[in-house]
Each structure stands twice: as C-alpha cells, then as structure tokens.
C-alpha angles and dihedrals in degrees: 000000000000114000129202117245140169127252116204112191109191132175124226109336127180110248099242091048091053091046091054089050091050091054093048091050093045090055091050094045092049089056094045091244091127132014127247109306131204117204118200117187149124130247132216110245109304137153114214124200118212124207092266096051110135131211111270097035092105119074101153112169117242112267096023110148099229135119120229118211131180110218140188095236122111124254132046135284126324140166130238127189146146111304093041121104110223119196124195112185111195099199136165100224091202082078092049106050099285089251121129096196091050090050092053092047088051091052088052091049092050089053093047091051092046091053093045090054091060094043103265119125109214136169149179118263117210112246094015127093125231132020122305143196114221130203129080125052095320141003117268125217114231103168139027130206127205125159143176123205126193121177087344094303115121132219133174115030134170142338119211119196106227107162118336142115107277095196094101089063090066106016099046102030142005090250116223088350090286107134098184101033123131119218130206142176136221089250092056093048093049094038092228138087114277127187128214088236089061092055100042097079091051091050091051092047091051091054091051091051099042098040097033094239136151104215120211113196117232117213116251102180097154104065108260086005126146082141129110100023135117091262089064090076090053092050093051098038095083111031110193108169088228094181131143115305136174089282096054114124121204116187135161094210140322104224112238118247123219 
C-alpha cells in the first residue's frame, strides 16, 4: 500500500542545524503528528564521527576549514561537503517491516536506483559498507550509509558523492575506517559536471519506488527553512523528547545478503 510522505528539499544547511531538524521531525513522526519525511540537502564542509570512530582516523591538516562533529549515528568517520547529496529519511519503521537489516538494504537499493537513473552502474560489495562502482584496478566508493534508530524511528541516512573533491576522504580522515579505499563521484564516472539539483529528483523517485511512498514536497522558501511554516506548529504541538535510549540502534550499514 502506497503511503503519503513529506519531501523536504533544502539547500546548504550547517550540520548541527540539520541534526536539530532531524530530531524535531523524529519526535513528530514518532507521535504520528507528521508522516514519514525525506530530507534532501547539502552541508558545508564537515567531518562527522560515528559511534565506532577509532583513534587515529582523523588527520586533518592545520588550517583546514572544516567543522568536526561527534554524532550518534553508527559507523566511523566520514566527510560531507558541497557537491554531495545528503539524504536523511525520518521514518517510522513500524510502517516498513520493523526490520533494521531490511531498512539498510532498502537504502542501498534506493542509492543504486538513483545512480542508475543518471547513468552510473553501482553495486553492493560483500564485506564493505556503502555503495560502490566496480571496474578498473579497484572498486570506488560513491556513497556512504550511516543511520540511527530509536524506538523504530530513523535519523541520519546516506551521503552520495555527486561532484566534489574527494581528497578529504583520504587526506583528512580514514573515511569509514577504510585505509586503502578509493572514492569517486557521479561526475567522475560520467566525465562531465553534475549538479546536486540534477540528482535530487532521481533520489526522490527512488525512495518512492523502494519504500512505496507518495512524496509531497514541503516548501522551503527561506534557505534551510522549515521555519516558519504551518508545519512548525505540528512539530512543536506534541513534544516527546524522543532522544536516544537504551534501545537505540546506531549502525553504519548491515551488508545485504543474496
């Protein structure tokens, strides 16, 4: 059965601001005040540290203009920056099978379909996290997944490299804990410039297909701006404090099985 859901297309949003918005939406979704919501946006340069980040993963050069944020998502360190499409699905998994592994496989599938729609063939690789492009001397990572789940409501999501400098993934951090990984972008694979705006509609369509949703776009006329809009009253009407609890699950990815 197709369910209604919201699509929130934002521009470039500071990481902590987007994280606050995720938590507000998660509280509202958990109470049924709003339906499942998909956030699509970009971040200014930021390194995020997942709950499995290990000492030694950070080697940011002095003077680098990048924010560093510890998060509650699963996984290790990663980099976000302009030219990367970041997707935060705020879903109540009781509507989607109540299965964490299935949810992660579905996120992978949404990424694979998004990439296929712009002409990039991508895949999962057993034992490795994220989505990869094969061919050539070694596989290249094009997208990362890192989620957090509390009381079956999801936050965080995926980051898809559209058209950005991939040097920070290897020069500033040991991204995802993979010391010898190679990273790529849609633009590199297609050998042409690609904008995030070009990819957004395909990302939304893939979510509709994979999660059986009918996405209704919310206006975001003021930059990052869900606020002020009528939905703000709904989000604040039923405060829940839906923060991490003993049942929270943070994972980078559960690799799909055949």
